[in-house]
C-alpha positions in Angstrom: -17.8 -14.2 11.0 -21.0 -13.6 12.5 -20.2 -9.2 13.6 -19.8 -7.4 10.6 -17.8 -4.8 12.7 -15.6 -7.5 14.8 -14.8 -8.5 10.4 -14.1 -5.3 9.6 -11.6 -5.0 12.7 -9.8 -8.9 12.2 -9.2 -7.4 8.1 -7.2 -4.1 9.3 -5.3 -5.1 11.5 -4.7 -8.3 9.1 -3.6 -5.7 6.4 -1.2 -3.7 8.8 0.8 -6.4 10.3 0.5 -7.6 6.1 2.1 -4.8 5.0 4.6 -4.3 8.1 5.5 -8.0 7.2 5.8 -7.2 3.7 7.7 -3.4 4.0 10.5 -5.2 6.6 11.0 -8.3 4.0 10.1 -10.8 6.6 8.3 -12.6 3.6 8.7 -13.5 0.9 7.2 -13.0 -2.2 3.7 -15.0 -1.0 3.3 -14.0 2.4 5.5 -17.2 4.2 7.7 -15.7 6.9 11.2 -16.2 6.3 11.7 -17.3 9.4 8.2 -18.7 11.1 10.5 -18.2 14.6 12.2 -15.1 14.3 10.5 -12.9 17.9 10.8 -9.5 15.0 7.9 -11.2 12.5 5.1 -8.5 13.2 2.4 -10.7 14.6 -1.5 -11.1 15.7 -1.3 -12.5 19.0 -4.0 -14.4 20.4 -5.8 -12.5 23.5 -5.8 -14.8 26.3 -8.0 -13.4 29.8 -9.3 -9.6 30.7 -5.8 -8.0 30.3 -6.1 -7.6 26.4 -1.8 -6.6 25.1 -2.9 -4.9 21.6 -3.8 -6.0 18.3 -0.6 -5.9 16.8 2.4 -6.5 17.5 5.6 -4.7 16.1 8.3 -5.5 18.6 9.0 -2.8 20.4 5.6 -1.6 19.6 1.9 -2.9 20.4 -0.2 -1.7 18.2 -4.0 -1.0 18.7 -5.5 -0.6 15.5 -9.1 1.5 14.3 -11.8 0.9 11.3 -14.4 3.1 13.1 -15.6 6.5 11.5 -15.7 8.5 14.7 -12.2 8.8 16.0 -11.7 8.9 19.8 -7.7 9.9 19.3 -7.0 10.6 22.9 -9.0 7.3 24.6 -7.5 4.6 22.3 -4.0 6.4 23.2 -5.1 5.5 26.6 -5.9 1.9 25.5 -2.8 1.8 23.4 -0.4 3.2 26.6 -1.9 -0.3 29.2 -1.9 -3.0 26.3 2.1 -2.1 26.0 2.0 -2.5 29.9 0.1 -5.5 29.4 2.3 -7.2 26.1 5.4 -5.8 28.4 6.1 -3.0 25.5 7.2 -0.1 25.9 5.9 1.5 22.9 1.6 1.4 22.4 0.4 3.3 19.3 -2.9 2.9 18.2 -3.5 2.8 13.8 -6.7 4.3 12.0 -7.6 3.3 9.1 -8.3 6.0 6.4 -12.1 4.8 4.7 -10.9 4.1 1.3 -7.8 4.6 0.6 -4.7 2.1 1.8 -3.2 0.6 4.4 0.2 2.5 3.6 -2.1 5.2 4.7 -3.7 4.8 7.6 -2.8 7.1 10.0 -0.6 5.9 13.3 -1.0 7.9 16.3 1.1 8.2 19.3 1.3 9.8 22.4 3.6 13.0 23.4 5.3 10.6 25.6 5.3 8.1 23.4 6.5 9.7 20.4 9.7 12.2 23.2 10.6 7.9 23.9 10.6 7.2 20.6 12.7 10.1 19.3 15.4 10.2 22.3 16.2 6.3 21.3 16.3 7.2 17.4 18.6 10.7 18.9 17.5 12.8 17.2 15.9 16.2 17.8 11.4 17.2 17.6 12.4 18.7 14.0 14.4 16.0 12.8 12.1 13.5 13.8 8.9 15.4 11.9 10.5 16.5 8.9 11.8 12.0 8.6 9.0 10.9 9.8 6.0 13.1 8.4 4.2 13.7 11.8 1.7 16.0 12.4 0.5 17.5 16.2 -2.9 17.8 17.2 -2.8 20.1 20.2 -6.3 20.6 21.9 -6.8 22.6 24.2 -4.6 22.5 27.1 -4.8 19.7 28.3 -1.4 18.3 26.9 -2.7 14.9 28.1 -5.2 14.8 24.7 -2.1 15.5 22.5 -1.3 13.4 19.6 0.8 13.3 17.5 0.5 11.6 13.1 2.5 10.2 10.8 0.6 7.0 8.4 1.8 3.8 7.9 4.6 3.5 5.5 6.6 6.4 6.9 6.1 4.7 10.6 7.5 1.0 9.0 10.6 2.9 8.0 10.2 4.4 11.7 10.3 0.7 13.4 13.0 -0.3 10.6 15.4 2.8 11.7 14.6 1.5 15.8 15.1 -2.0 14.9 17.8 -1.8 13.3 19.3 0.9 16.4 19.9 4.1 14.4 21.0 6.9 16.4 20.7 10.3 14.5 22.3 9.6 11.7 20.6 9.7 7.8 18.3 7.1 8.0 16.6 5.8 3.8 
């Protein structure tokens, strides 16, 4: 790949995909899908045409993966929302690489609406959602469109497993 930024981004997308597949036990010890036809496998879709459909599909989420120094989280979240619609998924989030740390420490950002819809689907109060999945809030100014909630990739993987299992307000791992 001639473009080093694109190569770095592709490596980050692949690392996120591989971590989630391993965490969810969708691959064996060699990283091979247990069932290659399972719709729950986390994948990097091929981009088709002008309508971007996100970097990684982890149903019911699309993940917009970013490996850049200067974060622009509110802009990225708007992009993730649009791409989730294009892909036909209910939720779009951003996964931002933290320099010098492994994939499990990457930051997963939710806009307020997506976080609330996810929390409601899990049957959790705001406090329980924050406590269970380690979310912190970034409230920037009076414009709630710029607010977002953040957790790490490892805790997001737990949330993903729980939402896939239909966990609703009961104790989870």
